C-alpha positions as CSV (number, residue, x, y, z in Angstrom):
1,M,72.8,117.0,100.7
2,D,73.2,120.6,101.8
3,L,76.5,120.2,103.7
4,Q,79.9,121.4,102.4
5,P,82.9,120.3,104.4
6,L,85.6,122.8,105.2
7,G,89.4,122.6,104.9
8,D,90.7,119.0,105.2
9,R,87.4,117.5,106.2
10,L,85.1,115.1,104.2
11,I,81.6,113.8,104.5
12,V,81.3,110.0,104.4
13,E,78.2,107.8,104.0
14,I,78.7,104.9,106.4
15,L,78.5,101.5,104.7
16,E,77.0,98.9,106.9
17,E,78.8,95.5,107.3
18,E,77.2,92.1,106.8
19,E,74.8,91.1,109.6
20,T,75.4,87.4,109.1
21,T,78.6,85.4,109.0
22,T,79.6,83.3,106.0
23,S,78.3,80.2,107.9
24,G,74.9,81.9,108.2
25,I,75.0,83.0,111.8
26,V,73.0,86.2,112.4
27,L,75.0,88.7,114.5
28,P,73.1,90.8,117.1
29,D,73.8,94.5,117.4
30,T,75.9,94.0,120.5
31,A,78.3,91.7,118.7
32,K,78.9,94.0,115.7
33,E,81.9,96.1,115.4
34,K,81.6,99.8,114.6
35,P,81.7,100.3,110.8
36,Q,85.0,101.4,109.3
37,R,84.1,101.7,105.6
38,G,82.3,104.4,103.8
39,R,81.7,106.2,100.6
40,V,82.9,109.8,100.3
41,L,80.1,112.2,99.4
42,A,81.8,115.6,99.6
43,V,85.3,116.9,100.2
44,G,86.6,120.2,101.5
45,S,89.0,122.5,99.6
46,G,92.2,121.1,101.3
47,T,94.8,122.3,103.7
48,R,97.1,125.3,103.5
49,T,100.8,125.1,103.9
50,E,102.7,127.6,106.1
51,S,103.4,129.7,102.9
52,G,99.6,129.7,102.2
53,E,99.6,127.3,99.2
54,L,96.4,125.1,99.0
55,V,97.1,121.4,99.1
56,P,94.1,119.4,97.7
57,L,92.9,116.3,99.4
58,E,93.9,112.8,98.2
59,V,90.4,111.5,98.2
60,A,87.5,112.6,96.0
61,A,83.7,112.3,96.1
62,G,82.7,108.7,95.1
63,D,85.8,107.0,96.6
64,E,85.3,104.2,99.0
65,V,87.5,104.5,102.1
66,V,88.5,102.8,105.3
67,F,88.7,105.1,108.3
68,S,89.8,104.8,111.9
69,K,87.3,103.1,114.1
70,Y,86.6,106.0,116.4
71,G,87.4,108.9,114.2
72,G,85.1,111.7,113.0
73,T,81.8,113.1,114.2
74,E,78.6,111.2,113.5
75,I,75.6,113.2,112.3
76,K,72.1,112.2,111.2
77,I,70.3,114.0,108.4
78,G,66.9,112.9,107.3
79,G,67.2,109.5,108.9
80,D,70.6,108.7,107.2
81,D,73.8,108.5,109.2
82,Y,76.9,110.4,108.0
83,L,80.4,111.0,109.3
84,I,82.5,114.1,109.1
85,L,86.1,113.1,109.1
86,R,89.5,114.8,108.7
87,E,91.6,113.4,105.9
88,A,94.1,112.2,108.6
89,D,91.4,109.8,109.9
90,V,91.2,108.1,106.5
91,L,93.5,105.0,106.6
92,A,93.1,103.8,103.0
93,K,91.2,104.2,99.8
94,I,89.7,101.0,98.4
95,V,90.8,100.3,94.9
96,T,89.1,97.7,92.9
97,T,91.5,95.1,91.6
98,G,91.6,91.3,91.3
99,S,89.8,89.5,88.5
100,K,89.2,92.7,86.5
101,A,92.9,93.6,86.6
102,G,93.8,90.0,85.7
103,S,91.4,90.0,82.8
104,K,92.8,93.3,81.5
105,K,96.4,91.9,81.5
106,K,95.1,88.8,79.7
107,E,93.3,90.9,77.1
108,M,96.5,93.0,76.6
109,A,98.6,89.9,76.2
110,E,96.2,88.5,73.6
111,T,96.1,91.7,71.5
112,T,99.9,92.1,71.5
113,A,100.5,88.5,70.5
């Protein structure tokens, strides 16, 4: 991609949600909510404080994020949809936990025992 975000902006690839429910019902386009998850493709340099210091962004390329429903600017490049967001529009970073974390704790307990 030939886009470089500026300042506190980032470029996000929109991740589409499931089109069927868990019970197998196919949802039409009119019933779908606007996607709120995406993968960060590029980040800007950060923001500047009043004294001129550069404060880097908290997200990095490759992070999966949840963003506000109507935040950002949608763009289309080569048939793909992207979103240009400010860091303030990012609500959370998705961190993989769960069974992997539990198995790591179990492995550590077994090695120390």
